[in-house]
N, C-alpha and C positions, 0 to 999 in steps of 0.2 A: 679945638674943643677947651671953652673956659673952664675954669677947678667947678664953677657952680652946676655945670651942666654936666660938668664930669663925677661931680660927684650924687647930681640927684639923678644921672645915671645909675651906677652903682646902687645906688639903694633901689630902683626899679628893677634890680638885677639883669641888664640890659648888659651885651655878653661884648657889644662894641664898643663900650665905657668902660670896662675893668679892662678888656686887651688893651686900651688907649695909656688905663694907668699902666699896665707892663711894661706897656713900650715908653713910657713917658720918665716913669721913676725907677725904671729898675737896676739900670748900671751906679746911679750915684748911693740907692738905699745897699748894692752890695758893696762898692765902695766903703760904707759908712760900717759894715758887718765886718769885712775884711781888714778893717782897721785896727778892730778889736780884737777878732780873731785871727789874729798875727803868729803864734806859735806854731810849730810842727805839728802837736797834738791836737792842735782845734782847727785844723785845714780841712780836714774831712764832715765839720759842721757846718759849713756854713751853708750847701744849700739846703740842709733842714730849716738853720736858723732864717734862712731868705724863705722859706717857705713859710715859717712862722709867723713869719712878718708881714708879710700876703693875707694871711689867713686874718691875724688882728685887723689889718686896718680895713679887709671887707667887709669883718665882722660890726667893727666899729665906726664904720667911716659917717655914721648919724653922729658922732659923738663929737665930731670936727667942727672948731670953732675959726669959725668963716672968717675972722679977724687974722689970722694966724696964715699966712701962705702951708697947703698943702704939700709941698715938698719938703718944708721946715719941720711937720705934724709926722708925719712920715719917716724922716729921718731920727728922729726923736724916737717912734716906735720902733726904729731899726734898732736905734745904738741903745734903748732900754732893754732890746729882747738879745741880744750881743752878750750886752754886759750879763745880762743872767745864764746864756750858755757858759761862757766864762767862768762867772763861779762857780757852778757843777762842773766842769770839765775840769778846773782845778783843783775842787777838792777832789774829782778820785784820779786826774794825775799825780796828787803829791798822796793819797791812800799807796793807790802801784808802789813812788816813793819806798813810801814806809815799808811795803810789804816784800820790795827787794832790798832794804836796808836788814829788816827781820832776818830774811832767810841768809844772807851775810854773817848773823851773829848763831846761826843755828848749826847743827850738828853734821855734818854730811849725809848721814841717814835720815834725818828729818828734810835737811834741805832735797833730799831725792826722792821722798815721799811728797811733797810738796813739790816738785817741779811731774809727775806723776801725774799728780791731781789735778793742775795747771793741761797735761796732755790729755785727758777724760773729757775738761770743760768745752777745749778745742773740738774733740771728736765728737762732741753733742752739736756745737755751734754748724758744723761743717754739715751738721745732716736736717737743719731747721730749713724753712722756707727765707727767704729776704725780708719777709712780713713780720715771722716770728721773730726771727734774727732782730730784728727793729724792735720790737717790742719786748724782749728780752734784755737790749741795752739800755732802753727807754727806764723801764722798771728795775732792776736789776743793777747795773753799772753807771748809770747815770744817776737814779734815785728819783726820777720824776715822783711826783704822788699821786695819785686818782685821782684831782681835779685837773691836776696839770696834764695827764694822760685824755681824761676827757677832752679836753680843748685841742689837745693835738690830733687825737683819731677823729674828734669830729662827735662821740661817741656817749650816752650816757654812762650812766656808771655801772647797773648790769651789763652790759654789752662787757665794756670792759674787763668787769670781773670775771665774765663769763670766758674771754680770752685768755687772760691769765693763771683761770683751772685749766684748761685744755688745753697750757705752753707749759704746765708744769707736768700736765701727766703725761703729753709727748716725751715731755723730756726723760720722764722716770721709765718709759718703755723704750728708750733711747739707750738709756743706762742702761736698762733687764739685757738687751740686744747685745749689746758694748761686750756686758758679761760674759754672756755666752760664747762668743765669736773669742774672746780670751781664752776662754775655758776648752774651746775647739781646739786652740795650738798648746795646750800643755800634753 
């Protein structure tokens, strides 16, 4: 299939064209992403980044400049998206390192309280569904903006706001349940 036919097929929502795009460009796209997200704390986000790249290619294929080969255009999108992920992940990783460093400067009592809070957060996370965990991580750990969440979850602003509100409410309920469980054992 030629590039022009592939692009036209994708613009016309042809499943075969999209499948051909994935078959043809997945490996090179993953190689570009893996070459950028190469640290141990970044490896878990390679598939998520790949999904975002494919979504971006699908949404903006009409903007492709035909004078440039499709392969290079897709690789550029993959590189830019992977660099965005790297920046966000490094920011979170540095913050985590700073928190770990701060713990060392605290008294034993403060360190104990921080570790207990981390255990509570982990217990809450364990009770969330996978999609809820993903939204929690995207919003509160990675720090995606409302617009980035809308693009990632392909939803409008009010839907994202409602999902976050329901997630916050569920976390509050889980916290209350955990408090009740802890009081049972005392």
